[in-house]
C-alpha positions in Angstrom: -29.6 -14.7 -41.4 -29.9 -13.4 -37.8 -27.4 -11.5 -36.4 -28.3 -11.3 -32.6 -27.6 -8.0 -30.3 -25.4 -9.3 -27.4 -27.0 -9.1 -24.1 -30.4 -10.1 -25.2 -32.1 -12.7 -27.1 -33.3 -10.0 -29.8 -32.5 -9.6 -33.5 -29.8 -6.7 -34.4 -31.1 -7.6 -38.4 -32.5 -10.9 -39.6 -34.4 -12.1 -42.7 -36.1 -15.5 -42.1 -38.7 -18.3 -43.3 -41.7 -17.4 -41.3 -44.8 -19.9 -41.6 -44.6 -20.0 -45.0 -44.0 -16.4 -45.6 -39.9 -14.8 -46.6 -39.9 -11.9 -43.5 -36.9 -9.7 -41.8 -36.9 -8.8 -37.9 -34.4 -6.4 -35.8 -34.2 -3.1 -34.8 -37.3 -2.1 -37.2 -39.7 -4.6 -35.4 -40.9 -7.8 -37.9 -42.2 -7.0 -41.4 -43.7 -9.8 -43.6 -44.4 -8.7 -47.7 -46.4 -11.9 -47.9 -44.9 -13.6 -50.7 -45.2 -17.5 -49.8 -42.3 -20.0 -50.6 -43.0 -23.3 -52.4 -40.8 -26.0 -51.1 -40.4 -27.9 -54.2 -37.5 -24.8 -56.5 -35.3 -22.6 -55.5 -35.7 -19.0 -54.4 -33.6 -16.4 -54.5 -34.4 -13.8 -51.3 -32.8 -10.3 -50.3 -32.5 -7.5 -47.7 -31.1 -4.0 -47.9 -31.4 -0.6 -45.6 -29.8 2.2 -47.5 -30.3 5.3 -44.7 -29.7 7.9 -47.9 -33.3 7.1 -49.0 -34.9 5.7 -45.7 -35.9 2.5 -47.6 -35.9 -1.0 -45.8 -36.4 -3.5 -48.6 -37.0 -7.5 -49.0 -36.6 -8.7 -52.6 -37.9 -12.5 -53.4 -36.7 -13.9 -56.8 -35.2 -10.8 -58.3 -38.8 -8.9 -57.1 -39.2 -6.2 -54.6 -41.3 -7.4 -52.3 -41.5 -5.0 -49.4 -40.8 -1.2 -49.6 -40.8 0.3 -46.5 -39.4 3.5 -45.0 -37.2 3.0 -41.9 -35.0 6.1 -41.1 -33.1 4.0 -38.6 -30.7 4.2 -36.7 -29.7 0.4 -36.2 -28.0 -0.2 -32.8 -24.8 -1.7 -32.4 -25.2 -5.7 -32.2 -21.9 -7.9 -31.0 -23.6 -10.7 -31.0 -23.1 -13.8 -33.3 -24.1 -13.9 -37.1 -26.3 -17.3 -37.5 -27.2 -19.3 -40.6 -30.0 -21.7 -41.0 -30.5 -21.2 -37.4 -31.0 -18.8 -34.1 -29.9 -18.6 -30.8 -32.0 -18.4 -27.3 -29.2 -17.0 -25.5 -28.4 -13.5 -25.1 -24.4 -13.8 -27.0 -23.0 -13.4 -24.1 -19.0 -13.3 -24.0 -17.9 -16.7 -23.5 -21.8 -17.8 -23.2 -22.3 -20.7 -26.0 -25.3 -20.6 -28.3 -28.7 -22.6 -27.5 -29.5 -23.1 -30.7 -33.2 -22.6 -32.3 -35.3 -21.8 -35.4 -33.6 -24.4 -37.3 -34.1 -23.9 -41.2 -35.0 -27.4 -43.0 -33.1 -27.2 -46.7 -30.5 -25.9 -48.6 -28.6 -22.6 -48.6 -26.2 -21.4 -51.3 -24.3 -18.3 -52.3 -24.9 -16.6 -48.8 -23.6 -12.9 -49.2 -23.2 -10.1 -47.0 -22.6 -6.5 -48.4 -21.9 -3.7 -46.6 -24.1 -1.5 -49.2 -27.4 -1.5 -50.5 -27.4 -3.6 -54.0 -29.5 -1.6 -55.8 -32.7 -3.1 -57.2 -31.3 -4.0 -60.9 -27.9 -5.8 -59.3 -30.6 -7.8 -56.9 -32.6 -8.6 -59.8 -29.4 -9.3 -61.6 -28.5 -11.9 -59.6 -31.6 -13.8 -59.5 -31.5 -13.8 -63.1 -27.8 -15.4 -62.9 -29.8 -18.0 -61.1 -30.3 -19.9 -64.4 -26.3 -20.2 -65.6 -23.6 -21.9 -64.4 -21.8 -19.2 -62.6 -23.2 -16.0 -59.7 -22.9 -13.0 -59.6 -20.9 -11.1 -57.5 -20.4 -7.8 -56.6 -16.9 -7.1 -54.9 -17.8 -3.3 -54.1 -18.7 -3.6 -50.3 -18.4 -7.5 -50.2 -18.3 -8.2 -46.2 -18.6 -12.0 -46.6 -19.4 -14.7 -48.8 -20.4 -18.5 -48.4 -20.6 -20.5 -51.3 -20.4 -24.0 -49.0 -18.4 -25.3 -51.6 -17.1 -27.2 -48.8 -18.6 -28.0 -45.3 -17.2 -29.5 -41.9 -16.9 -28.2 -38.8 -15.8 -24.5 -40.5 -16.7 -23.2 -44.0 -14.7 -20.5 -45.4 -15.6 -17.0 -46.2 -14.6 -16.3 -50.3 -14.7 -12.5 -49.9 -11.1 -13.2 -48.8 -12.3 -10.9 -45.6 -12.0 -13.9 -43.2 -15.1 -14.3 -41.6 -15.1 -18.4 -41.5 -18.1 -20.0 -40.3 -18.1 -23.0 -37.5 -20.2 -25.2 -38.4 -22.5 -27.5 -36.0 -24.6 -30.4 -35.7 -23.4 -32.5 -38.8 -24.6 -29.8 -41.6 -23.1 -31.2 -45.3 -23.1 -30.7 -49.0 -25.3 -31.5 -51.4 -26.2 -30.4 -54.6 -26.6 -26.2 -54.9 -27.8 -23.5 -57.1 -24.5 -23.4 -58.2 -22.0 -26.1 -57.4 -22.8 -27.6 -54.0 -24.3 -26.1 -50.7 -25.3 -26.7 -47.4 -27.8 -28.9 -46.5 -29.4 -28.1 -43.4 -31.6 -31.0 -41.5 -33.8 -28.5 -39.7 -33.3 -30.6 -36.4 -29.2 -29.3 -35.0 -27.8 -28.3 -38.3 -26.4 -24.5 -38.5 -23.2 -22.2 -39.2 -22.2 -19.2 -37.2 -20.0 -16.5 -37.2 -18.5 -14.6 -34.4 -19.5 -11.4 -33.5 -16.8 -9.1 -35.3 -16.8 -5.5 -35.9 -17.5 -5.3 -39.5 -20.4 -7.4 -39.7 -22.1 -4.8 -37.4 -24.2 -2.7 -40.3 -24.9 -0.1 -38.7 -25.4 2.1 -41.8 -26.4 0.4 -45.5 -26.6 -3.0 -46.1 -27.3 -6.0 -47.8 -27.6 -9.9 -47.1 -28.9 -12.2 -49.8 -28.9 -16.3 -50.3 -30.2 -18.8 -52.6 -32.2 -21.4 -50.2 -34.3 -24.4 -51.0 -37.1 -25.7 -48.8 -37.3 -29.4 -48.3 -40.3 -28.8 -46.0 -42.4 -26.4 -44.6 -40.5 -25.5 -40.9 -41.7 -23.6 -38.0 -42.1 -19.8 -37.8 -39.4 -18.0 -37.7 -36.7 -20.4 -38.9 -33.6 -18.7 -40.6 
C-alpha cells in the first residue's frame, strides 16, 4: 500500500516489502521490524496506528513485529492510493502516475479500516487464513479488495465505491480465498483516486494477504 502526498513524491502512509522484509513509511519515517518474507507461502501483513495509545504497529502472520510510539499528527494527503506499486510523480491534479517499485506476486483481501484493529482482531484475521472465508470486521471498514474479478478495474466490496483502476495487464490467479490479483513485478498495479475518506488522519489499519513469487527490489508495495 502507498498513499501519496499530493505535490510530493513521498508517502502519506505505506506498508511495503523492502529487501526481503516488511516495512512501513510515511509521516513517521521508515520503520522496519526485521521480519523476513519467504517466497514460498502466503503471509498476512498489517499496519495500524492508534493515536489514543500513540502506538504504531506492524503485524506479520498475526503477531506484532513492530510496536513503536508515534503521536502524530498525520498530514493531509490528497494523492492516490497504490496497491502493488508506487509513483515517482507528485500526484498533482491531472498528472498521470509514473509507476515504479512493482510487487512480483499475488495480493488478496486488501482492506483499509478507519480504526485501529485490536491485536486480537489481527490475530483472528491471520488464524482464519486456514479456512474458506476470511474474517472481515465491518466496523470502520473503508475499502475491501477481494480481487475476485480483475480487468481494467476491480471493485471495492465494502460498499463504499472506491473502485480501483488496474494497469499493466494484471490478472487473477488462485488466491488465499478464491481469486487474487496476480502482479508480474514489471508494470502491473492497482490504484484508487485520492478521495477524502482514504486520508486516514486518525486511527487506521491496512492489511492484506501476500504471496511473493520472487524477491523484489527494495521498497516494493
